[in-house]
DSSP file (Angstrom, degrees, kcal/mol; ACC not computed):
  #  RESIDUE AA STRUCTURE BP1 BP2  ACC     N-H-->O    O-->H-N    N-H-->O    O-->H-N    TCO  KAPPA ALPHA  PHI   PSI    X-CA   Y-CA   Z-CA
    1    1 A M              0   0    0      0, 0.0     2,-0.7     0, 0.0     0, 0.0   0.000 360.0 360.0 360.0 128.5  -45.5  -32.6   18.4
    2    2 A N        -     0   0    0      2,-0.0     2,-0.4     0, 0.0     0, 0.0  -0.821 360.0-177.7-116.1  91.7  -42.1  -32.6   16.7
    3    3 A A        -     0   0    0     -2,-0.7     2,-0.6     2,-0.0     0, 0.0  -0.741  15.0-149.6 -92.4 133.5  -41.3  -29.1   15.3
    4    4 A T        -     0   0    0     -2,-0.4     2,-0.5     2,-0.0    -2,-0.0  -0.905  10.4-154.5-104.1 118.5  -38.1  -28.7   13.4
    5    5 A A        -     0   0    0     -2,-0.6     2,-0.6     2,-0.0    -2,-0.0  -0.774   2.0-154.9 -93.0 130.5  -36.6  -25.2   13.7
    6    6 A T        -     0   0    0     -2,-0.5     2,-0.4     2,-0.0    -2,-0.0  -0.919  13.3-171.9-104.7 126.9  -34.4  -24.0   10.9
    7    7 A T        -     0   0    0     -2,-0.6     2,-0.3     0, 0.0    -2,-0.0  -0.940  17.3-133.3-119.8 140.4  -32.0  -21.3   11.8
    8    8 A K        -     0   0    0     -2,-0.4     3,-0.0     1,-0.0    -2,-0.0  -0.705  24.1-118.2 -89.9 141.5  -29.8  -19.4    9.5
    9    9 A T        -     0   0    0     -2,-0.3     5,-0.1     1,-0.1    -1,-0.0  -0.635  36.8-108.2 -74.8 130.2  -26.1  -19.0   10.4
   10   10 A P    >>  -     0   0    0      0, 0.0     3,-2.0     0, 0.0     4,-0.6  -0.314  28.0-118.0 -57.3 143.9  -25.3  -15.3   10.9
   11   11 A L  G >4 S+     0   0    0      1,-0.3     3,-1.3     2,-0.2    14,-0.1   0.864 112.7  57.0 -54.3 -41.0  -23.2  -14.0    8.0
   12   12 A N  G 34 S+     0   0    0      1,-0.3    -1,-0.3    13,-0.0    -3,-0.0   0.602 107.3  50.2 -70.7  -8.5  -20.2  -13.2   10.2
   13   13 A E  G <4 S+     0   0    0     -3,-2.0    -1,-0.3     0, 0.0    -2,-0.2   0.468  88.2 104.3-104.3  -4.9  -20.1  -16.8   11.4
   14   14 A K    <<  -     0   0    0     -3,-1.3     3,-0.1    -4,-0.6    -3,-0.0  -0.353  58.6-152.0 -75.3 158.1  -20.2  -18.4    7.9
   15   15 A E  S    S+     0   0    0      1,-0.3    40,-2.9    39,-0.1     2,-0.4   0.640  82.7  36.0-100.8 -21.7  -17.1  -19.9    6.4
   16   16 A V  E    S-A   54   0A   0     38,-0.3     2,-0.3    39,-0.1    -1,-0.3  -1.000  70.8-168.9-137.0 134.2  -18.1  -19.4    2.7
   17   17 A W  E     -A   53   0A   0     36,-3.3    36,-2.7    -2,-0.4     2,-0.1  -0.889  20.4-126.7-123.1 151.8  -20.0  -16.5    1.3
   18   18 A T  E  >  -A   52   0A   0     -2,-0.3     4,-2.7    34,-0.2     5,-0.2  -0.358  44.6 -98.2 -75.8 170.8  -21.7  -15.6   -2.0
   19   19 A E  H  > S+     0   0    0     32,-0.5     4,-2.4     1,-0.2     5,-0.2   0.925 126.4  50.1 -59.2 -44.3  -20.7  -12.4   -3.7
   20   20 A T  H  > S+     0   0    0      1,-0.2     4,-1.8     2,-0.2    -1,-0.2   0.914 112.7  46.2 -61.3 -44.4  -23.7  -10.6   -2.2
   21   21 A E  H  > S+     0   0    0      2,-0.2     4,-2.7     1,-0.2    -1,-0.2   0.899 110.8  52.9 -65.8 -40.7  -23.0  -11.9    1.3
   22   22 A F  H  X S+     0   0    0     -4,-2.7     4,-2.6     1,-0.2     5,-0.3   0.909 108.7  49.8 -62.4 -42.8  -19.3  -11.0    1.0
   23   23 A V  H  X S+     0   0    0     -4,-2.4     4,-2.3    -5,-0.2    -1,-0.2   0.903 112.8  47.8 -61.6 -41.1  -20.2   -7.5    0.1
   24   24 A E  H  < S+     0   0    0     -4,-1.8    -2,-0.2    -5,-0.2    -1,-0.2   0.907 114.1  45.8 -66.8 -42.8  -22.5   -7.2    3.0
   25   25 A V  H  < S+     0   0    0     -4,-2.7    -2,-0.2     1,-0.2    -1,-0.2   0.908 123.6  32.3 -68.2 -42.8  -20.0   -8.7    5.5
   26   26 A T  H  < S-     0   0    0     -4,-2.6    -2,-0.2    -5,-0.2    -3,-0.2   0.747  93.9-133.7 -90.8 -25.5  -17.0   -6.5    4.4
   27   27 A G     <  +     0   0    0     -4,-2.3     2,-0.2    -5,-0.3    -3,-0.1   0.520  60.6 131.3  82.5   4.2  -18.8   -3.3    3.3
   28   28 A I        -     0   0    0     -6,-0.3    -1,-0.3    -5,-0.2    -2,-0.1  -0.532  62.6-100.3 -86.5 160.0  -16.8   -3.1    0.1
   29   29 A S     >  -     0   0    0     -2,-0.2     4,-2.4     1,-0.1     5,-0.1  -0.361  22.4-118.6 -77.5 159.4  -18.6   -2.5   -3.2
   30   30 A R  H  > S+     0   0    0      1,-0.2     4,-2.3     2,-0.2     5,-0.2   0.884 116.4  54.4 -60.7 -39.1  -19.3   -5.3   -5.7
   31   31 A Q  H  > S+     0   0    0      2,-0.2     4,-2.1     1,-0.2    -1,-0.2   0.920 109.2  46.3 -62.8 -45.3  -17.1   -3.5   -8.2
   32   32 A T  H  > S+     0   0    0      2,-0.2     4,-2.6     1,-0.2     5,-0.2   0.906 110.3  54.2 -63.8 -42.3  -14.2   -3.4   -5.8
   33   33 A L  H  X S+     0   0    0     -4,-2.4     4,-2.3     1,-0.2    -2,-0.2   0.924 109.8  46.9 -57.7 -45.9  -14.7   -7.1   -5.0
   34   34 A R  H  X S+     0   0    0     -4,-2.3     4,-2.9     2,-0.2    -1,-0.2   0.871 110.9  52.0 -66.6 -37.0  -14.6   -8.0   -8.6
   35   35 A K  H  X S+     0   0    0     -4,-2.1     4,-1.9     2,-0.2     6,-0.3   0.920 110.7  48.1 -63.8 -43.5  -11.5   -5.9   -9.2
   36   36 A L  H  <>S+     0   0    0     -4,-2.6     5,-1.6     2,-0.2     6,-1.5   0.905 115.1  45.3 -63.4 -41.9   -9.7   -7.7   -6.3
   37   37 A R  H ><5S+     0   0    0     -4,-2.3     3,-1.1    -5,-0.2    -2,-0.2   0.942 113.9  47.7 -65.8 -48.9  -10.8  -11.1   -7.6
   38   38 A N  H 3<5S+     0   0    0     -4,-2.9    -1,-0.2     1,-0.3    -2,-0.2   0.783 111.1  51.5 -66.4 -28.2   -9.8  -10.4  -11.2
   39   39 A S  T 3<5S-     0   0    0     -4,-1.9    -1,-0.3    -5,-0.2    -2,-0.2   0.540 114.2-116.1 -85.7  -6.6   -6.4   -9.0  -10.2
   40   40 A G  T < 5S+     0   0    0     -3,-1.1    -3,-0.2    -4,-0.5    -2,-0.1   0.544  84.9 117.2  85.6   6.4   -5.6  -12.0   -8.1
   41   41 A Q  S   <S+     0   0    0     -5,-1.6     2,-0.4    -6,-0.3    -4,-0.2   0.718  75.1  43.0 -78.4 -20.7   -5.5  -10.0   -4.9
   42   42 A L  S    S-     0   0    0     -6,-1.5    -2,-0.2    -9,-0.1    -1,-0.2  -0.987  82.3-135.7-130.8 123.5   -8.4  -11.9   -3.4
   43   43 A G        +     0   0    0     -2,-0.4     2,-0.3    14,-0.3    11,-0.1  -0.261  26.8 176.3 -71.7 162.1   -8.8  -15.7   -3.6
   44   44 A F        -     0   0    0      9,-0.1     2,-0.4    -7,-0.1     9,-0.2  -0.969  25.0-124.0-157.8 167.7  -12.1  -17.3   -4.5
   45   45 A L  E     -B   52   0A   0      7,-3.4     7,-2.9    -2,-0.3     2,-0.5  -0.916  15.9-144.6-116.3 145.5  -13.8  -20.7   -5.2
   46   46 A R  E     -B   51   0A   0     -2,-0.4     2,-0.6     5,-0.2     5,-0.2  -0.963  13.8-176.0-111.7 123.7  -15.8  -21.6   -8.3
   47   47 A V  E >   -B   50   0A   0      3,-2.8     3,-2.3    -2,-0.5     2,-0.4  -0.900  67.9 -56.6-118.2  97.9  -18.7  -23.9   -7.7
   48   48 A G  T 3  S-     0   0    0     -2,-0.6     0, 0.0     1,-0.3     0, 0.0  -0.560 121.3 -21.1  63.9-122.9  -20.1  -24.6  -11.1
   49   49 A D  T 3  S+     0   0    0     -2,-0.4    -1,-0.3    -3,-0.1     2,-0.2   0.453 122.8  95.6 -92.5  -2.8  -20.9  -21.2  -12.6
   50   50 A S  E <   - B   0  47A   0     -3,-2.3    -3,-2.8   -32,-0.0     2,-0.4  -0.599  64.8-141.2 -94.2 150.1  -21.0  -19.6   -9.2
   51   51 A V  E     - B   0  46A   0     -2,-0.2   -32,-0.5    -5,-0.2     2,-0.3  -0.911  20.8-176.2-107.6 135.9  -18.2  -17.7   -7.3
   52   52 A R  E     -AB  18  45A   0     -7,-2.9    -7,-3.4    -2,-0.4     2,-0.5  -0.943  15.5-145.7-130.0 153.3  -17.8  -18.1   -3.6
   53   53 A Y  E     -A   17   0A   0    -36,-2.7   -36,-3.3    -2,-0.3     2,-0.2  -0.979  13.9-149.4-121.9 127.9  -15.4  -16.5   -1.1
   54   54 A A  E >>  -A   16   0A   0     -2,-0.5     4,-1.5   -38,-0.2     3,-0.9  -0.615  26.5-116.5 -94.7 155.4  -14.1  -18.4    1.9
   55   55 A R  H 3> S+     0   0    0    -40,-2.9     4,-2.8     1,-0.3     5,-0.2   0.866 116.8  61.0 -55.0 -36.9  -13.2  -16.9    5.2
   56   56 A K  H 3> S+     0   0    0    -41,-0.3     4,-2.5     1,-0.2    -1,-0.3   0.851 100.4  54.2 -62.3 -33.0   -9.6  -18.0    4.6
   57   57 A H  H <> S+     0   0    0     -3,-0.9     4,-2.2     2,-0.2   -14,-0.3   0.918 110.6  45.3 -65.6 -43.2   -9.5  -15.8    1.4
   58   58 A L  H  X S+     0   0    0     -4,-1.5     4,-2.5     2,-0.2    -2,-0.2   0.925 112.9  50.6 -65.1 -44.9  -10.6  -12.8    3.5
   59   59 A D  H  X S+     0   0    0     -4,-2.8     4,-2.5     1,-0.2    -2,-0.2   0.908 111.4  48.1 -60.2 -43.1   -8.1  -13.6    6.2
   60   60 A E  H  X S+     0   0    0     -4,-2.5     4,-2.5     2,-0.2    -1,-0.2   0.910 110.9  50.8 -64.2 -42.6   -5.2  -13.9    3.7
   61   61 A F  H  X S+     0   0    0     -4,-2.2     4,-1.6     2,-0.2    -2,-0.2   0.921 112.1  46.8 -61.6 -44.7   -6.2  -10.6    2.0
   62   62 A I  H  X S+     0   0    0     -4,-2.5     4,-0.7     1,-0.2    -2,-0.2   0.927 112.4  50.2 -62.7 -45.5   -6.2   -8.8    5.3
   63   63 A R  H >< S+     0   0    0     -4,-2.5     3,-0.7     1,-0.2    -2,-0.2   0.907 112.1  46.9 -60.6 -42.9   -2.9  -10.3    6.3
   64   64 A K  H 3< S+     0   0    0     -4,-2.5    -1,-0.2     1,-0.2    -2,-0.2   0.797 118.2  41.9 -69.1 -28.3   -1.2   -9.4    3.0
   65   65 A N  H 3< S+     0   0    0     -4,-1.6    -1,-0.2    -5,-0.2    -2,-0.2   0.313  81.9 124.7-106.7   8.1   -2.6   -5.8    3.2
   66   66 A E    <<  -     0   0    0     -3,-0.7     2,-0.5    -4,-0.7    -3,-0.0  -0.450  55.4-137.0 -66.9 136.6   -2.0   -5.0    6.8
   67   67 A R        -     0   0    0     -2,-0.2     2,-0.4     1,-0.0    -2,-0.1  -0.833  16.0-127.8 -96.3 132.6    0.0   -1.9    7.4
   68   68 A K        -     0   0    0     -2,-0.5     2,-0.3     1,-0.0    -1,-0.0  -0.647  21.3-129.6 -80.5 131.7    2.6   -2.2   10.1
   69   69 A L              0   0    0     -2,-0.4    -1,-0.0     1,-0.1     0, 0.0  -0.586 360.0 360.0 -80.8 141.4    2.4    0.6   12.7
   70   70 A A              0   0    0     -2,-0.3    -1,-0.1     0, 0.0    -2,-0.0   0.479 360.0 360.0 -72.6 360.0    5.6    2.4   13.5
């Protein structure tokens, strides 16, 4: 018997997220996510009519917005 198991990659291990997944991973609201994207503060990918967010976009956003501790 040859059973093929399909396993989903945990969201925190993915490299590219949908808007819904990104909101779930980061905990920010969909409205805030769209504001960040539309203002150019958060990068994104367009795949056809869909918007995707890559881990590199999140990493860049965090790096740019990190507050330095005194």
